[in-house]
C-alpha positions in Angstrom: 34.1 30.2 7.2 31.7 29.4 9.9 28.7 30.7 7.6 29.6 28.3 4.9 29.8 25.3 7.4 26.5 26.1 8.8 24.8 26.5 5.4 26.4 23.3 4.3 25.4 21.6 7.6 21.8 23.0 7.3 21.2 21.9 3.6 22.6 18.4 4.3 20.1 18.2 7.3 17.3 19.1 5.2 18.4 16.6 2.5 18.4 14.2 5.1 15.0 15.0 6.3 13.5 14.7 2.8 15.1 11.1 2.4 13.6 9.8 5.6 10.1 11.4 4.6 9.2 8.4 2.7 5.7 8.1 1.1 3.1 5.5 2.6 1.2 3.4 0.5 -2.7 1.5 1.0 -4.8 -0.8 -1.0 -8.7 -0.5 -0.4 -10.7 -3.3 -1.6 -14.3 -4.0 -2.6 -14.5 -7.9 -2.1 -17.9 -7.9 -2.4 -17.9 -6.9 -6.1 -17.2 -10.7 -7.2 -17.1 -14.0 -6.4 -13.6 -14.7 -7.7 -10.3 -13.2 -7.0 -10.0 -11.2 -10.2 -13.7 -9.9 -9.8 -12.4 -7.7 -6.8 -12.6 -4.3 -7.0 -9.6 -2.1 -5.6 -7.8 1.2 -5.7 -4.3 1.9 -4.3 -3.2 5.0 -2.7 -0.4 7.0 -1.7 0.4 9.6 0.9 2.8 11.5 3.2 1.2 9.1 6.1 -0.4 5.7 6.3 -3.5 7.3 7.2 -3.3 9.6 4.3 -2.7 6.7 2.0 -5.6 4.7 3.1 -8.0 7.6 2.5 -6.4 8.3 -1.0 -6.9 4.6 -1.6 -10.5 4.6 -0.3 -11.1 7.6 -3.0 -9.4 5.5 -5.7 -11.5 2.4 -5.2 -14.8 4.3 -5.0 -13.8 6.2 -8.4 -13.3 2.8 -9.8 -17.2 1.9 -9.2 -17.0 -0.1 -6.3 -19.5 0.8 -3.1 -18.2 -1.3 -0.4 -14.5 -0.5 -0.4 -12.4 -0.6 2.7 -8.8 -0.3 3.4 -7.2 -3.8 3.4 -3.5 -3.0 4.1 -1.4 0.1 4.7 2.4 -0.2 4.3 5.5 1.9 3.7 7.5 -0.1 1.5 5.3 -2.7 -0.2 2.0 -4.3 0.4 -0.3 -7.2 -1.5 -4.1 -8.4 -1.2 -4.6 -12.1 -2.1 -8.0 -13.8 -2.2 -10.2 -16.7 -3.1 -13.8 -17.3 -3.1 -14.1 -17.8 0.4 -11.0 -16.2 2.0 -8.3 -13.0 1.9 -5.3 -12.4 3.3 -3.0 -9.2 3.4 0.7 -8.9 3.2 3.8 -6.5 3.5 7.4 -6.6 3.1 10.7 -4.9 1.8 9.8 -6.2 -2.0 6.9 -7.1 -3.8 7.4 -10.3 -3.8 7.8 -10.8 -0.2 4.4 -8.8 0.2 2.8 -11.0 -2.2 4.3 -14.5 -0.4 2.8 -13.0 2.9 -0.6 -12.4 1.5 -0.9 -15.7 0.1 0.5 -17.4 3.0 -2.3 -15.4 5.3 -5.1 -16.1 2.8 -4.5 -20.3 2.3 -4.7 -22.6 -0.3 -6.5 -21.7 -3.7 -6.1 -18.0 -3.4 -4.3 -16.0 -5.8 -2.7 -12.3 -5.5 -5.5 -9.5 -6.3 -3.1 -6.4 -6.4 0.5 -6.0 -5.2 2.2 -2.3 -5.1 5.4 -0.8 -3.8 6.4 2.5 -2.9 
């Protein structure tokens, strides 16, 4: 009976460990690609850490034909990037709506959301 209890406890612990190992996300942008928000180049990446997600986002941004990519935002749940001709802003939050709202607030008036993503 003790062996069964140990095996069940171990399996439950492994299951909890996999639930806690959430993926991270990142957005890399090339805002030199255009003069308007809808001309901004970007790439979205994922990984087991924020650093890994950032590297993946850079690869995706460059793969899309952008040459001046930089990681704009890293997030665990949702992230967004907003821009206008003169300004940009990033945001993150527990939902896509919250991330977009935060990015728009950080950017200022005249901005629109370029890209948003949730993990």
